[in-house]
C-alpha positions, 0 to 999 in steps of 0.5 A: 483471487488473494493467494495466501501469505506466508508467516514471514511476509504476516510478520512484515506488514505488522510486526514492526515500526511503518517505513517511510516507502510503505508508508507513504502509499498508503496515504495515496492509498487512502486519499483515494479510499474507495477509487481504483487508482493507478500505478502511474498516479501513484509514482507520478502524482505522489513521486513514489519510485516503482520500485516503492509501489510495486514491492508494497502493492504486492504485498498490499494483495497478497493479504487482501489489502487492495485488489487489482484490473488489469487492462490494456491500452494498445499493446502494453499491460496497466494496472489499477488498484482499490484499496479493501474495506480490510485495507483501510482498516489495515492502512489506518491501523498502519498509519496511527502506527506511523504517527506515535512512532514520531510523535517517539522519536521526536520525545527523545 
């Protein structure tokens, strides 16, 4: 069950312009839509750093935008993630904001 986010976390996710790492992770998750995605896949295929992935996935999990499943491969814990319907709406909104920010930056 998602942990209720603090008001600071909610502000971080929605009231400021999207950061580059956030946008890259959201695009990667959005490309996979309803599929489960391994964290390792996000790192290798999309070139995201483990720190970026952990930071943003934790925030997305706290808000109920992604689901997490864990399994063991030998002794190693592996986590995979999938967007929720709220997550798909959040991604659409944030990517639109990022596109608008980029367009405005190019106009100046």
